[in-house]
C-alpha positions as CSV (number, residue, x, y, z in Angstrom):
1,M,142.0,181.4,128.3
2,Y,141.4,178.4,126.2
3,K,137.6,178.1,126.0
4,I,136.4,174.5,126.0
5,K,133.0,173.7,124.4
6,K,133.2,170.2,122.8
7,I,134.9,167.3,124.6
8,L,135.2,163.8,123.2
9,I,136.2,161.0,125.5
10,A,137.5,157.9,123.6
11,H,138.2,154.4,125.0
12,A,138.4,150.9,123.6
13,Y,136.5,148.0,125.3
14,A,139.5,145.7,126.0
15,G,138.9,145.2,129.7
16,I,136.2,147.2,131.5
17,G,138.7,149.6,133.3
18,H,139.2,151.8,130.2
19,K,135.5,152.2,129.8
20,K,134.8,153.0,133.5
21,A,137.6,155.5,133.7
22,A,136.0,157.3,130.6
23,E,132.6,157.2,132.2
24,A,133.9,158.6,135.5
25,V,135.3,161.7,133.7
26,H,132.1,161.9,131.6
27,N,129.9,162.0,134.7
28,A,132.1,164.7,136.3
29,L,131.7,166.8,133.1
30,S,128.0,166.2,132.6
31,G,125.8,169.2,133.5
32,L,128.6,171.7,133.5
33,P,127.4,174.9,131.7
34,G,128.6,175.4,128.1
35,I,130.1,171.9,127.9
36,D,129.2,169.4,125.3
37,V,130.7,166.0,126.2
38,Q,130.4,162.7,124.3
39,T,132.0,159.3,125.2
40,V,132.6,156.7,122.5
41,D,134.1,153.3,122.2
42,T,136.6,153.5,119.4
43,L,135.9,149.9,118.4
44,D,132.3,150.9,117.5
45,Y,133.9,152.8,114.6
46,T,136.1,150.0,113.3
47,K,135.5,147.2,110.9
48,S,133.2,144.5,112.3
49,F,135.8,141.6,112.5
50,F,138.3,143.9,114.2
51,K,135.7,145.0,116.7
52,F,134.7,141.3,117.3
53,S,138.2,140.0,117.7
54,Y,140.0,142.8,119.5
55,P,138.7,142.1,123.1
56,R,138.4,138.3,122.5
57,V,142.0,137.9,121.4
58,Y,143.1,139.8,124.5
59,L,141.0,137.7,126.8
60,F,142.1,134.5,125.2
61,L,145.8,135.4,125.7
62,I,145.5,136.5,129.4
63,N,143.3,133.5,130.3
64,R,144.7,130.7,128.1
65,A,148.2,131.8,127.2
66,P,149.4,134.3,129.8
67,L,153.1,133.5,129.2
68,L,152.7,134.3,125.5
69,W,150.9,137.6,126.5
70,A,153.8,138.4,128.9
71,C,156.4,137.8,126.1
72,L,154.4,140.0,123.7
73,Y,153.8,142.7,126.3
74,Y,157.5,143.1,127.2
75,L,158.8,142.6,123.6
76,F,156.7,145.5,122.3
77,D,157.8,147.6,125.2
78,F,161.4,147.2,124.2
79,K,162.4,150.5,122.6
80,P,164.2,149.1,119.5
81,V,161.2,146.8,118.8
82,D,158.7,149.6,119.4
83,F,160.7,151.9,117.0
84,F,160.1,149.5,114.1
85,C,156.6,148.2,115.1
86,A,154.9,151.4,116.1
87,P,154.5,152.8,112.5
88,V,153.0,149.4,111.4
89,R,150.6,149.4,114.3
90,R,149.5,152.9,113.7
91,F,149.0,152.2,109.9
92,F,146.9,149.2,110.7
93,H,144.8,151.1,113.3
94,N,144.2,153.9,110.8
95,I,142.9,151.4,108.2
96,Q,140.6,149.7,110.7
97,A,139.3,152.9,112.3
98,K,138.6,155.1,109.2
99,R,135.1,155.8,110.5
100,F,136.5,156.9,113.8
101,I,138.8,159.4,112.0
102,E,135.9,160.7,110.0
103,F,133.8,161.0,113.1
104,V,136.4,163.0,114.9
105,L,137.1,165.3,112.0
106,E,133.3,165.9,111.5
107,R,132.6,166.6,115.2
108,R,135.8,168.7,115.7
109,P,136.0,168.5,119.5
110,D,138.1,171.1,121.3
111,V,139.6,168.3,123.5
112,V,139.9,164.6,123.0
113,L,140.6,162.7,126.2
114,C,141.7,159.1,125.6
115,T,141.7,156.3,128.2
116,H,143.1,153.7,125.8
117,F,146.2,153.9,123.7
118,M,144.5,153.1,120.4
119,P,142.4,156.2,120.0
120,A,145.3,158.2,121.4
121,E,147.7,157.0,118.7
122,I,145.1,157.8,116.0
123,I,144.4,161.3,117.2
124,S,148.2,161.9,117.6
125,G,148.6,161.0,114.0
126,L,146.0,163.4,112.9
127,K,147.7,166.2,115.0
128,Q,151.0,165.3,113.4
129,K,149.6,165.8,109.9
130,G,147.9,169.1,111.0
131,I,144.4,167.7,110.3
132,F,143.2,167.9,113.9
133,K,143.8,171.2,115.7
134,G,142.2,170.4,119.1
135,K,143.9,169.3,122.3
136,L,144.8,165.6,123.0
137,V,145.0,164.5,126.6
138,I,146.0,160.9,127.4
139,L,144.8,159.4,130.7
140,V,147.2,156.5,131.5
141,T,145.1,153.9,133.4
142,D,148.0,151.9,134.8
143,F,150.6,152.9,137.4
144,L,153.5,152.2,135.0
145,P,152.9,153.0,131.3
146,H,153.8,150.8,128.2
147,S,155.3,152.2,125.1
148,F,151.9,152.0,123.4
149,W,150.8,155.0,125.6
150,L,153.5,157.3,124.3
151,A,151.6,159.2,121.6
152,R,154.1,162.0,121.1
153,E,151.7,164.6,119.8
154,S,149.7,164.5,123.0
155,D,149.4,167.9,124.7
156,Y,149.1,166.3,128.1
157,F,149.5,163.0,129.9
158,I,147.5,162.4,133.1
159,A,149.4,160.1,135.4
160,A,148.2,158.0,138.3
161,I,150.9,158.8,140.8
162,D,154.4,160.4,141.0
163,R,156.0,157.1,140.1
164,T,154.0,157.1,136.8
165,K,155.2,160.6,136.1
166,K,158.9,159.6,136.7
167,D,158.5,156.7,134.3
168,L,157.0,158.9,131.6
169,I,159.9,161.3,131.9
170,R,162.3,158.5,131.7
171,R,160.6,157.5,128.4
172,G,161.2,161.0,127.0
173,I,157.9,162.8,127.8
174,K,158.5,166.4,128.8
175,E,157.7,167.0,132.5
176,E,155.5,170.0,131.8
177,K,153.2,167.8,129.8
178,I,152.5,165.5,132.7
179,K,149.9,166.1,135.4
180,V,149.5,163.7,138.4
181,M,145.8,163.4,139.1
182,G,145.2,159.7,139.7
183,I,143.1,157.1,137.9
184,P,139.5,158.4,138.0
185,C,136.7,156.2,139.3
186,D,133.0,156.9,139.8
187,P,132.4,159.7,142.4
188,V,130.3,157.2,144.5
189,F,133.5,155.7,145.7
190,N,134.2,158.9,147.6
191,V,130.9,158.8,149.4
192,T,130.7,157.0,152.8
193,K,127.4,155.2,153.3
194,G,128.2,153.5,156.6
195,R,129.6,150.0,157.0
196,D,126.9,148.7,159.3
197,A,124.0,150.0,157.2
198,L,125.6,148.5,154.1
199,I,126.1,145.1,155.7
200,K,122.3,144.9,156.3
201,K,121.5,146.3,152.9
202,L,123.6,143.7,151.1
203,G,122.3,140.8,153.1
204,L,125.6,140.0,154.8
205,R,126.0,138.5,158.3
206,E,127.3,140.9,160.9
207,G,130.5,140.4,163.0
208,L,132.5,138.5,160.4
209,F,135.7,139.4,158.5
210,N,134.3,140.3,155.1
211,L,136.5,139.1,152.3
212,L,135.6,140.5,149.0
213,I,136.7,138.3,146.1
214,M,136.6,139.7,142.5
215,G,138.0,138.7,139.1
216,G,137.2,141.9,137.3
217,G,134.3,142.5,135.0
218,F,134.8,139.2,133.3
219,G,135.2,137.1,136.5
220,T,138.7,135.9,135.5
221,G,141.4,134.4,137.8
222,P,141.3,131.6,140.4
223,V,138.1,132.8,142.1
224,R,136.6,129.3,142.2
225,K,139.8,127.8,143.6
226,I,140.0,130.4,146.4
227,V,136.4,129.8,147.5
228,Y,136.9,126.0,147.5
229,A,140.1,126.4,149.5
230,L,138.4,128.6,152.1
231,G,135.9,125.8,152.6
232,S,138.8,123.5,153.5
233,E,140.5,125.9,156.0
234,E,140.7,125.2,159.7
235,R,137.5,125.9,161.6
236,K,138.9,129.0,163.3
237,I,139.3,130.7,159.9
238,R,136.1,129.3,158.3
239,K,134.0,130.7,161.2
240,A,135.6,134.1,161.2
241,V,135.4,134.8,157.4
242,Q,132.5,135.8,155.2
243,A,133.4,135.3,151.5
244,V,131.6,137.9,149.3
245,V,132.2,136.8,145.7
246,I,131.5,139.1,142.7
247,C,131.4,136.9,139.5
248,G,131.0,139.8,137.1
249,K,129.8,138.6,133.7
250,N,131.1,135.1,134.2
251,K,127.8,133.2,134.4
252,K,129.4,129.8,134.6
253,L,131.4,130.8,137.7
254,Y,128.3,132.1,139.3
255,E,126.4,128.9,138.6
256,D,129.3,126.7,139.8
257,L,129.6,128.5,143.1
258,E,125.9,128.5,143.7
259,A,125.8,124.8,143.2
260,A,128.7,124.2,145.5
261,S,127.8,126.7,148.2
262,K,125.8,124.3,150.4
263,A,128.6,121.8,150.6
264,L,131.2,124.4,151.6
265,D,131.4,125.0,155.4
266,V,132.0,128.7,155.1
267,E,129.7,131.8,155.0
268,L,129.4,132.5,151.3
269,K,127.5,135.3,149.4
270,I,127.6,135.1,145.6
271,F,126.7,137.9,143.2
272,G,126.8,138.4,139.5
273,Y,127.7,141.6,137.7
274,M,127.0,144.5,140.2
275,N,126.7,148.2,139.7
276,N,127.3,149.0,143.4
277,I,130.8,147.8,143.9
278,D,131.5,150.9,146.1
279,E,129.0,149.5,148.7
280,F,130.6,146.0,148.6
281,M,134.1,147.6,149.1
282,E,133.0,149.8,152.0
283,A,131.4,146.8,153.7
284,S,134.6,144.7,153.3
285,D,137.8,144.3,155.4
286,C,140.0,143.2,152.5
287,I,139.7,142.5,148.8
288,I,141.2,139.6,146.8
289,T,141.6,140.7,143.2
290,K,143.7,141.2,140.2
291,S,145.6,144.6,139.9
292,G,143.8,146.3,137.0
293,G,144.2,150.1,137.2
294,L,140.6,151.0,137.8
295,T,139.9,148.3,140.5
296,I,143.0,149.6,142.3
297,S,141.8,153.2,142.1
298,E,138.4,152.1,143.5
299,A,139.9,150.2,146.3
300,L,142.3,153.0,147.2
301,S,139.3,155.4,147.3
302,K,137.7,153.1,149.8
303,K,140.9,152.6,151.7
304,L,140.6,148.8,151.2
305,P,143.7,146.6,151.7
306,M,144.4,144.2,148.9
307,I,145.6,140.7,148.3
308,I,146.6,140.6,144.7
309,V,146.5,137.1,143.1
310,Q,147.7,136.1,139.6
311,P,148.0,139.6,138.1
312,I,148.0,139.6,134.3
313,P,151.6,139.5,133.2
314,G,152.7,142.9,132.1
315,Q,150.6,145.9,133.1
316,E,149.1,144.2,136.2
317,T,152.3,142.8,137.5
318,R,153.8,146.3,137.2
319,N,150.8,147.7,139.1
320,C,151.2,145.1,141.7
321,K,154.9,145.9,142.1
322,V,154.1,149.5,142.9
323,L,151.4,148.6,145.4
324,T,153.5,146.1,147.3
325,G,156.3,148.6,147.3
326,Y,154.2,151.1,149.1
327,G,153.0,148.4,151.6
328,I,149.3,148.7,150.7
329,A,148.9,145.3,149.1
330,V,150.1,141.7,149.5
331,R,151.0,139.7,146.4
332,A,149.9,136.0,146.4
333,K,151.5,133.7,143.8
334,S,149.2,130.8,144.7
335,V,145.9,130.1,146.4
336,K,147.9,128.8,149.3
337,Q,149.5,132.2,149.7
338,V,146.1,133.9,149.4
339,L,144.9,132.0,152.4
340,S,148.1,132.7,154.3
341,G,147.4,136.4,153.8
342,V,143.9,136.1,155.0
343,R,145.0,134.3,158.1
344,D,147.6,136.9,158.7
345,F,145.0,139.7,158.5
346,I,142.7,137.9,160.9
347,D,145.4,137.1,163.4
348,Y,147.1,140.5,163.3
349,P,144.4,143.2,162.6
350,E,147.0,145.9,163.2
351,K,148.3,145.1,159.7
352,I,145.0,146.1,158.2
353,I,145.1,149.4,160.1
354,G,148.7,150.1,158.9
355,M,147.7,149.4,155.3
356,K,144.7,151.7,155.5
357,T,147.0,154.5,156.8
358,R,149.5,154.0,153.9
359,I,146.8,154.0,151.3
360,G,146.4,157.7,151.7
361,L,149.8,158.1,149.9
362,L,148.4,156.8,146.6
363,S,144.7,157.7,146.8
364,Y,143.4,160.5,144.6
365,S,139.7,160.3,145.6
366,G,138.7,163.4,143.6
367,A,140.5,162.4,140.4
368,A,137.5,162.5,138.1
369,K,136.5,166.1,139.2
370,D,140.1,167.3,139.0
371,I,140.5,165.9,135.5
372,A,137.2,167.5,134.5
373,D,138.3,170.9,135.9
374,F,141.7,170.6,134.1
375,I,140.3,169.9,130.6
376,T,137.6,172.6,130.9
377,G,140.1,175.2,132.2
378,D,143.1,176.8,130.5
379,M,145.3,173.6,130.8
380,K,148.3,175.0,132.5
């Protein structure tokens, strides 16, 4: 049996989902006898300008130039383009992340689990050169992978669902290397605390259709427009809905909604960055959100139907396609379609019930523990 002692979990802070997935597995490993686990942000071991610009360029593209981001995403996923660009990208990452390479070689972990493609490519290169002898496990945090994830020297790929596995096989990954375990989220999302008790705890009004509105950790997307549009809806909808808005780290969004809340004739509760999203999800009837892998995993754990609005072109539109294909989410291409979906759920509550039933097909509520058990076992 392959005895695991040191485990390194590596992510890169370009969107909060990669970090949270890493933390979920870390928490599942913590306290296990004989296990030394450490989680790091690879960007902390890169050159200062690279660390500063990496997440900011990404956020600029998805917020200010989404069509450009879409073009780049699909261009670099085109096999002939990836064939020529991948070596250049790996060379550049190795130059920027020399300290990360030194750290890994000094620490000598038995297993490196990567929740982002950048550390995965770096470790894969070290394995290819025979410098790193440990196991490399790549946790794909989207339902359909991009070419960037395909670090060929990886020992295993952890896939979100069977559809992810099929796509990895189509891209040339051997089936025996792929384990379907889900996208891990914090174990608190598997704990039921009671909807009625949570409504009181969170200061929400009882007896309303609780509509959770989120724009990810950075509060991106048309959150403001959705809230304003709700305030202009017909009285029947306004009086039936309670909008619960999580602004994340977007302080301006929070302040704008606070200032406008008194003028909007709709029950509105506004929050900043919260660490108890599990409680908000359990207290809600539906979530309006983007389709980032981790948010999806959390919502699936809570069996929470989704209205997906303006997914980021590329990875999130692919995630959205999978979710709508399974009939557990509705895609809204505009604020008008968002409100149409809300009205539909209120007028036909059986649709919510049907979605909750189908969510069981994609939910891997114990993903973090299963992944922890796998990487501390014999990996077979």
